[in-house]
TORMAR-95112 format. One record per residue (C-alpha): residue number from 1; residue in three letters; x, z, y. Coordinates in steps of 0.02 Angstrom, whole numbers. Layout:
// TORMAR-95112
+-----+-----+--------+--------+--------+
!   i !  aa !      x !      z !      y !
+-----+-----+--------+--------+--------+
! NUM ! ala !      X !      Z !      Y !
...
+-----+-----+--------+--------+--------+
This chain:
// TORMAR-95112
+-----+-----+--------+--------+--------+
!   i !  aa !      x !      z !      y !
+-----+-----+--------+--------+--------+
!   1 ! met !      0 !      0 !      0 !
!   2 ! leu !     61 !    -39 !    176 !
!   3 ! ser !    114 !    117 !    269 !
!   4 ! arg !      5 !     73 !    418 !
!   5 ! thr !   -150 !     62 !    308 !
!   6 ! ala !   -106 !    227 !    225 !
!   7 ! asp !    -82 !    304 !    398 !
!   8 ! his !   -256 !    252 !    457 !
!   9 ! leu !   -339 !    314 !    298 !
!  10 ! phe !   -245 !    479 !    301 !
!  11 ! trp !   -291 !    514 !    483 !
!  12 ! met !   -469 !    453 !    463 !
!  13 ! ala !   -493 !    590 !    332 !
!  14 ! arg !   -398 !    721 !    432 !
!  15 ! tyr !   -501 !    692 !    588 !
!  16 ! thr !   -664 !    701 !    490 !
!  17 ! glu !   -610 !    864 !    410 !
!  18 ! arg !   -547 !    930 !    578 !
!  19 ! ala !   -716 !    897 !    660 !
!  20 ! glu !   -801 !    995 !    521 !
!  21 ! asn !   -680 !   1140 !    532 !
!  22 ! thr !   -692 !   1148 !    721 !
!  23 ! ala !   -881 !   1159 !    698 !
!  24 ! arg !   -854 !   1299 !    572 !
!  25 ! met !   -742 !   1398 !    690 !
!  26 ! leu !   -862 !   1375 !    835 !
!  27 ! asp !  -1012 !   1423 !    730 !
!  28 ! val !   -936 !   1586 !    668 !
!  29 ! asn !   -882 !   1631 !    845 !
!  30 ! tyr !  -1053 !   1587 !    914 !
!  31 ! gln !  -1142 !   1689 !    780 !
!  32 ! thr !  -1030 !   1842 !    802 !
!  33 ! ser !  -1046 !   1830 !    992 !
!  34 ! leu !  -1233 !   1864 !    970 !
!  35 ! leu !  -1195 !   2034 !    891 !
!  36 ! pro !  -1197 !   2190 !   1002 !
!  37 ! gln !  -1022 !   2205 !   1076 !
!  38 ! ser !   -932 !   2227 !   1240 !
!  39 ! leu !   -895 !   2077 !   1351 !
!  40 ! glu !   -709 !   2109 !   1327 !
!  41 ! val !   -721 !   2101 !   1137 !
!  42 ! ala !   -825 !   1942 !   1146 !
!  43 ! glu !   -699 !   1858 !   1261 !
!  44 ! gln !   -555 !   1908 !   1147 !
!  45 ! gly !   -639 !   1814 !   1005 !
!  46 ! trp !   -652 !   1653 !   1106 !
!  47 ! trp !   -474 !   1669 !   1173 !
!  48 ! ala !   -410 !   1699 !    996 !
!  49 ! met !   -496 !   1540 !    936 !
!  50 ! leu !   -417 !   1438 !   1076 !
!  51 ! asp !   -248 !   1518 !   1043 !
!  52 ! ile !   -246 !   1481 !    856 !
!  53 ! ser !   -300 !   1302 !    895 !
!  54 ! glu !   -155 !   1290 !   1018 !
!  55 ! leu !   -276 !   1247 !   1159 !
!  56 ! thr !   -263 !   1401 !   1270 !
!  57 ! his !   -155 !   1316 !   1402 !
!  58 ! ala !   -262 !   1160 !   1410 !
!  59 ! phe !   -422 !   1262 !   1426 !
!  60 ! asp !   -349 !   1381 !   1555 !
!  61 ! his !   -284 !   1235 !   1659 !
!  62 ! lys !   -456 !   1154 !   1662 !
!  63 ! tyr !   -573 !   1303 !   1675 !
!  64 ! gly !   -475 !   1458 !   1723 !
!  65 ! leu !   -609 !   1586 !   1688 !
!  66 ! leu !   -679 !   1597 !   1513 !
!  67 ! ser !   -861 !   1582 !   1462 !
!  68 ! arg !   -940 !   1546 !   1294 !
!  69 ! glu !  -1025 !   1391 !   1361 !
!  70 ! asp !   -863 !   1320 !   1431 !
!  71 ! val !   -767 !   1349 !   1269 !
!  72 ! ile !   -904 !   1263 !   1167 !
!  73 ! asp !   -909 !   1118 !   1290 !
!  74 ! phe !   -719 !   1102 !   1285 !
!  75 ! met !   -714 !   1108 !   1095 !
!  76 ! val !   -861 !    991 !   1068 !
!  77 ! arg !   -884 !    865 !   1209 !
!  78 ! asp !   -721 !    857 !   1306 !
!  79 ! met !   -640 !    690 !   1268 !
!  80 ! thr !   -479 !    746 !   1355 !
!  81 ! asn !   -460 !    875 !   1215 !
!  82 ! pro !   -396 !    776 !   1064 !
!  83 ! ser !   -457 !    913 !    947 !
!  84 ! ser !   -636 !    918 !   1012 !
!  85 ! ile !   -772 !    869 !    889 !
!  86 ! met !   -816 !    713 !    989 !
!  87 ! ser !   -633 !    660 !    999 !
!  88 ! cys !   -609 !    687 !    812 !
!  89 ! leu !   -765 !    589 !    763 !
!  90 ! arg !   -715 !    446 !    877 !
!  91 ! ala !   -537 !    446 !    807 !
!  92 ! ala !   -603 !    448 !    628 !
!  93 ! arg !   -714 !    299 !    667 !
!  94 ! glu !   -575 !    202 !    754 !
!  95 ! asn !   -454 !    232 !    609 !
!  96 ! ala !   -589 !    174 !    488 !
!  97 ! arg !   -621 !     18 !    592 !
!  98 ! ala !   -436 !    -25 !    588 !
!  99 ! val !   -438 !    -30 !    397 !
! 100 ! arg !   -617 !    -89 !    373 !
! 101 ! gly !   -563 !   -202 !    229 !
! 102 ! ser !   -495 !    -54 !    129 !
! 103 ! leu !   -661 !     41 !    136 !
! 104 ! thr !   -827 !     14 !     53 !
! 105 ! thr !   -974 !    -32 !    163 !
! 106 ! glu !  -1051 !    138 !    132 !
! 107 ! val !   -897 !    233 !    193 !
! 108 ! trp !   -885 !    128 !    351 !
! 109 ! glu !  -1070 !    142 !    391 !
! 110 ! thr !  -1067 !    331 !    366 !
! 111 ! leu !   -925 !    356 !    490 !
! 112 ! asn !   -991 !    230 !    614 !
! 113 ! thr !  -1167 !    304 !    610 !
! 114 ! thr !  -1097 !    479 !    634 !
! 115 ! trp !  -1008 !    424 !    793 !
! 116 ! leu !  -1163 !    337 !    861 !
! 117 ! asp !  -1278 !    483 !    817 !
! 118 ! val !  -1166 !    619 !    891 !
! 119 ! gln !  -1169 !    531 !   1059 !
! 120 ! arg !  -1359 !    525 !   1053 !
! 121 ! met !  -1373 !    708 !   1003 !
! 122 ! ile !  -1260 !    764 !   1145 !
! 123 ! ser !  -1363 !    660 !   1268 !
! 124 ! asp !  -1524 !    736 !   1200 !
! 125 ! gly !  -1460 !    912 !   1231 !
! 126 ! val !  -1455 !    971 !   1050 !
! 127 ! leu !  -1291 !   1064 !   1080 !
! 128 ! arg !  -1362 !   1152 !   1232 !
! 129 ! asp !  -1528 !   1197 !   1151 !
! 130 ! asp !  -1467 !   1251 !    978 !
! 131 ! pro !  -1278 !   1255 !    951 !
! 132 ! ser !  -1293 !   1314 !    770 !
! 133 ! gln !  -1404 !   1166 !    726 !
! 134 ! phe !  -1275 !   1047 !    799 !
! 135 ! phe !  -1131 !   1130 !    705 !
! 136 ! glu !  -1229 !   1119 !    542 !
! 137 ! trp !  -1258 !    935 !    574 !
! 138 ! val !  -1071 !    904 !    599 !
! 139 ! lys !  -1034 !    994 !    435 !
! 140 ! phe !  -1167 !    894 !    345 !
! 141 ! arg !  -1098 !    728 !    406 !
! 142 ! ser !   -924 !    777 !    347 !
! 143 ! his !   -994 !    823 !    176 !
! 144 ! leu !  -1085 !    657 !    172 !
! 145 ! ala !   -927 !    559 !    216 !
! 146 ! arg !   -828 !    642 !     75 !
! 147 ! gly !   -970 !    617 !    -48 !
! 148 ! val !   -984 !    432 !     -6 !
! 149 ! gln !   -795 !    412 !    -23 !
! 150 ! phe !   -798 !    496 !   -193 !
! 151 ! gly !   -950 !    401 !   -252 !
! 152 ! thr !   -905 !    225 !   -195 !
! 153 ! met !   -716 !    207 !   -174 !
! 154 ! leu !   -599 !    142 !   -308 !
! 155 ! lys !   -483 !    283 !   -361 !
! 156 ! asp !   -329 !    193 !   -297 !
! 157 ! asp !   -197 !    234 !   -166 !
! 158 ! ala !   -323 !    213 !    -23 !
! 159 ! phe !   -432 !    348 !   -101 !
! 160 ! his !   -282 !    460 !   -134 !
! 161 ! phe !   -221 !    454 !     46 !
! 162 ! met !   -394 !    498 !    110 !
! 163 ! arg !   -400 !    648 !     -6 !
! 164 ! leu !   -224 !    698 !     44 !
! 165 ! gly !   -274 !    702 !    228 !
! 166 ! thr !   -431 !    800 !    187 !
! 167 ! phe !   -347 !    940 !     91 !
! 168 ! leu !   -196 !    957 !    204 !
! 169 ! glu !   -312 !    977 !    354 !
! 170 ! arg !   -424 !   1097 !    257 !
! 171 ! ala !   -280 !   1212 !    212 !
! 172 ! asp !   -223 !   1215 !    393 !
! 173 ! asn !   -395 !   1255 !    461 !
! 174 ! thr !   -442 !   1388 !    332 !
! 175 ! ala !   -282 !   1479 !    378 !
! 176 ! arg !   -327 !   1467 !    562 !
! 177 ! ile !   -503 !   1533 !    536 !
! 178 ! leu !   -436 !   1681 !    438 !
! 179 ! asp !   -302 !   1720 !    566 !
! 180 ! val !   -425 !   1713 !    712 !
! 181 ! lys !   -553 !   1828 !    633 !
! 182 ! phe !   -432 !   1957 !    563 !
! 183 ! gln !   -346 !   1974 !    731 !
! 184 ! ala !   -513 !   1984 !    822 !
! 185 ! thr !   -574 !   2126 !    711 !
! 186 ! gly !   -411 !   2221 !    699 !
! 187 ! ser !   -416 !   2208 !    508 !
! 188 ! glu !   -235 !   2152 !    496 !
! 189 ! asn !   -190 !   2301 !    386 !
! 190 ! gly !   -341 !   2278 !    273 !
! 191 ! gly !   -417 !   2442 !    327 !
! 192 ! ser !   -572 !   2496 !    234 !
! 193 ! glu !   -670 !   2575 !    377 !
! 194 ! arg !   -837 !   2485 !    385 !
! 195 ! thr !   -981 !   2481 !    504 !
! 196 ! glu !  -1145 !   2388 !    500 !
! 197 ! gln !  -1075 !   2268 !    630 !
! 198 ! asp !   -924 !   2233 !    517 !
! 199 ! phe !  -1042 !   2176 !    379 !
! 200 ! tyr !  -1125 !   2048 !    491 !
! 201 ! his !   -957 !   1992 !    560 !
! 202 ! trp !   -879 !   1960 !    389 !
! 203 ! ala !  -1040 !   1884 !    323 !
! 204 ! ala !  -1030 !   1760 !    467 !
! 205 ! val !   -848 !   1722 !    426 !
! 206 ! leu !   -893 !   1689 !    244 !
! 207 ! arg !  -1038 !   1578 !    293 !
! 208 ! ser !   -922 !   1480 !    407 !
! 209 ! val !   -824 !   1425 !    253 !
! 210 ! ser !   -977 !   1412 !    139 !
! 211 ! gly !   -916 !   1568 !     48 !
! 212 ! phe !  -1054 !   1698 !     66 !
! 213 ! glu !  -1144 !   1660 !    -98 !
! 214 ! val !   -977 !   1632 !   -185 !
! 215 ! tyr !   -916 !   1804 !   -128 !
! 216 ! arg !  -1074 !   1887 !   -194 !
! 217 ! lys !  -1057 !   1799 !   -360 !
! 218 ! ile !   -874 !   1848 !   -384 !
! 219 ! tyr !   -865 !   2025 !   -314 !
! 220 ! arg !  -1046 !   2088 !   -326 !
! 221 ! thr !  -1009 !   2225 !   -200 !
! 222 ! val !   -993 !   2259 !    -14 !
! 223 ! ile !   -895 !   2137 !     94 !
! 224 ! thr !   -721 !   2200 !    135 !
! 225 ! pro !   -583 !   2114 !    236 !
! 226 ! val !   -459 !   2121 !     91 !
! 227 ! arg !   -578 !   2034 !    -29 !
! 228 ! val !   -622 !   1903 !    103 !
! 229 ! ala !   -437 !   1865 !    122 !
! 230 ! glu !   -412 !   1860 !    -66 !
! 231 ! leu !   -557 !   1739 !    -87 !
! 232 ! leu !   -497 !   1621 !     49 !
! 233 ! ile !   -312 !   1627 !      7 !
! 234 ! leu !   -287 !   1656 !   -179 !
! 235 ! arg !   -444 !   1604 !   -275 !
! 236 ! pro !   -412 !   1432 !   -353 !
! 237 ! asp !   -598 !   1413 !   -393 !
! 238 ! met !   -648 !   1432 !   -210 !
! 239 ! pro !   -654 !   1253 !   -140 !
! 240 ! arg !   -592 !   1297 !     35 !
! 241 ! ser !   -458 !   1422 !    -14 !
! 242 ! leu !   -275 !   1393 !     28 !
! 243 ! val !   -220 !   1385 !   -153 !
! 244 ! ser !   -363 !   1267 !   -201 !
! 245 ! ser !   -316 !   1150 !    -59 !
! 246 ! met !   -134 !   1154 !   -112 !
! 247 ! asp !   -184 !   1119 !   -293 !
! 248 ! glu !   -254 !    954 !   -230 !
! 249 ! val !   -108 !    914 !   -114 !
! 250 ! val !     21 !    937 !   -253 !
! 251 ! ala !    -81 !    834 !   -377 !
! 252 ! ile !   -106 !    691 !   -254 !
! 253 ! leu !     78 !    686 !   -202 !
! 254 ! ala !    121 !    664 !   -386 !
! 255 ! leu !      6 !    512 !   -392 !
! 256 ! val !     73 !    425 !   -236 !
! 257 ! arg !    257 !    474 !   -249 !
! 258 ! asn !    390 !    349 !   -199 !
! 259 ! gln !    580 !    342 !   -197 !
! 260 ! gln !    598 !    451 !    -42 !
! 261 ! ser !    462 !    582 !    -67 !
! 262 ! ala !    554 !    702 !   -184 !
! 263 ! glu !    592 !    829 !    -46 !
! 264 ! thr !    413 !    828 !     16 !
! 265 ! glu !    351 !    856 !   -161 !
! 266 ! arg !    473 !   1000 !   -179 !
! 267 ! gln !    411 !   1081 !    -18 !
! 268 ! ala !    230 !   1061 !    -73 !
! 269 ! gly !    268 !   1131 !   -245 !
! 270 ! lys !    358 !   1283 !   -176 !
! 271 ! leu !    217 !   1322 !    -54 !
! 272 ! his !     92 !   1300 !   -195 !
! 273 ! ala !    190 !   1416 !   -310 !
! 274 ! asp !    207 !   1549 !   -175 !
! 275 ! leu !     17 !   1551 !   -160 !
! 276 ! lys !    -20 !   1536 !   -345 !
! 277 ! tyr !     85 !   1687 !   -392 !
! 278 ! ala !     51 !   1794 !   -239 !
! 279 ! arg !    -46 !   1957 !   -241 !
! 280 ! ile !   -160 !   2007 !    -99 !
! 281 ! asp !    -82 !   2182 !    -87 !
! 282 ! asp !     90 !   2105 !    -61 !
! 283 ! ile !     21 !   1989 !     74 !
! 284 ! phe !    -53 !   2135 !    171 !
! 285 ! ala !    107 !   2235 !    147 !
! 286 ! val !    202 !   2096 !    236 !
! 287 ! gly !     63 !   2073 !    364 !
! 288 ! leu !    -76 !   1946 !    354 !
! 289 ! his !    -38 !   1870 !    525 !
! 290 ! ala !    146 !   1845 !    479 !
! 291 ! phe !     95 !   1769 !    312 !
! 292 ! leu !    -30 !   1648 !    390 !
! 293 ! thr !     89 !   1602 !    532 !
! 294 ! ser !    222 !   1557 !    404 !
! 295 ! phe !     95 !   1459 !    302 !
! 296 ! leu !     42 !   1358 !    454 !
! 297 ! glu !    223 !   1318 !    496 !
! 298 ! arg !    253 !   1259 !    318 !
! 299 ! ile !     95 !   1154 !    318 !
! 300 ! gly !    154 !   1075 !    480 !
! 301 ! asp !    323 !   1036 !    402 !
! 302 ! leu !    235 !    965 !    249 !
! 303 ! gly !    128 !    852 !    358 !
! 304 ! ser !    285 !    790 !    445 !
! 305 ! gly !    364 !    754 !    277 !
! 306 ! ile !    212 !    655 !    220 !
! 307 ! ser !    216 !    554 !    381 !
! 308 ! arg !    402 !    520 !    359 !
! 309 ! asp !    389 !    469 !    176 !
! 310 ! phe !    225 !    372 !    171 !
! 311 ! leu !    152 !    334 !    341 !
! 312 ! val !    199 !    244 !    502 !
! 313 ! pro !    360 !    316 !    574 !
! 314 ! pro !    351 !    395 !    749 !
! 315 ! leu !    383 !    273 !    891 !
! 316 ! ala !    536 !    371 !    944 !
! 317 ! ala !    615 !    354 !    771 !
+-----+-----+--------+--------+--------+
């Protein structure tokens, strides 16, 4: 496969997954902001989300003062923000258009319709009237895109690079969601003190990653920060966990390997092994924030390796 085609397919999938995960982060922040809490605590949650998305400076430069409405607008509608939902959906559509011949008609029409419909929904005020409904719609369209890819695409290199982009982005974003919420609640040390508000907070976090029913099925007990972290980091049967995402990344790299990808495969395998054989008590002993920060750095390095080995080289190279 031509590296430019692989590049478009990889980023088409990453942008689709990024739009979904941005919707997930916004939804959990929006839901928890409706709980009884001080203005200061609510603002810390929004600032933490911007910080972990590396958008604090851009937001502060544009808005200065923080409000929930401005953060949502910046993260959804602002086309100057390359990580906004609208920017991601447009980028996914443009990458798909560039490799239209490598996609089935169903995949192309799904992505194109999503871009057309999101513009209409924003114009109709759906985001303003019911943010949660809008976020659910974004998640649904991402699910639909993946389902159409899986149900209609030939399982060749084009399919593999789309899946690679999906799971690399998912691992990155699940780590960011965890880091944001653990810092916001002060649960970094895995403390067991619980309040009624904590239950609703962690329930919202689990729902943001489609994990509430899964948690109940596995643990059958009260929601605790340590078990939430264990579910979203170490459970290989949890679809959005870090180790589950890395299972997929390692398997796909083995399918698309080339003569120069050995080091990237080694990095992916080591990161995968570190997750697979980790214990949640050891992670909290080191510090969850330190663990997730290191994971995000390694995922970034892995993405750079994939770009170097398979995709279009940077212009400066």
